C-alpha positions, 0 to 999 in steps of 0.5 A: 500500500503506498503511503498517502499524506494524511492517511490514517494508521491503526495499531492494535494496542493491547490495553486501553486506554493508551497513555502516550505515544511518540513518533520518530522524526523519520516517521518509521517508528511509533512508541505507544505506552498503554499503561502497562508497557511501552511498545515500539511499532515499525510503521515504515510499511503503512499497510502492515505495521508490526511490533518491533522488539519486546515491550520496554518494561520498567525494572520494577513494573511501574506504569508508563505515562509519557514518551518522546524520541530524540530527533535521531530516533536512537533514544527514547525517553519514557516517563512513569507514574512513579516520577521516574524517567528511563532513557532507552537506547534504540541503536539496536532496535531489535534489542532496546536496552537501558541507555548506558546503565540502570543509572539512567533511571532519573528520579526526583520529580516526586510526581507522575511524569506525563510529558517528556522531550529529548533534544536532537542530540539526546544530551538534554531531557525535559520532563514534567508531571501533573502533581506539581507545576515544575518543569525539570531539565536534565543533562542526559549525556553523562553516565549518570544523568544530573538535574540542571535545574527546574522552573515553573513556567506557569508562574504568572501572577497576572493570570486571569484565573488566580489559584487555577491548578494548571500543569505542563501538558506538552513539551518540545525542543526546537531543531538544534535544541536551543529553545524549549516550548511548553504548553499547559492546561 
């Protein structure tokens, strides 16, 4: 089946509802988190999408909540309900593995990580969740990722709805990684 711009793609996800999904920059892979696992799908043949490799599971069985590829498609960040983020090395897509080591389980946000973004080069990770209004930036290039800092992009004293409990619901790095955009609801 030839690829047609705007054609719908249907994937048979095991558990409903799925909690998040991400598409690789080349459009050949989709990562779907269904509340239990994160599954890579090869969608290069739109007429015959298929699972690619084993499901990506948290070492302690935590539920996934947010997913994002880096631009090269060789690194996938998955945020979990436990407040952790795991970086998955996809260079061998048939055998995804933890990036570097178990030290790449990033903890410390103390809430469900529902949105993640990875810079083009895979060196910077942004994460946020629903329980607080903070956005966290991590140096993900080292053997052990380190927190670069955090901020509250929703801290606006001129808000027309004082006391409203918004949270960061979307994150994206610009090409080149110099700008990070965030959206809220």
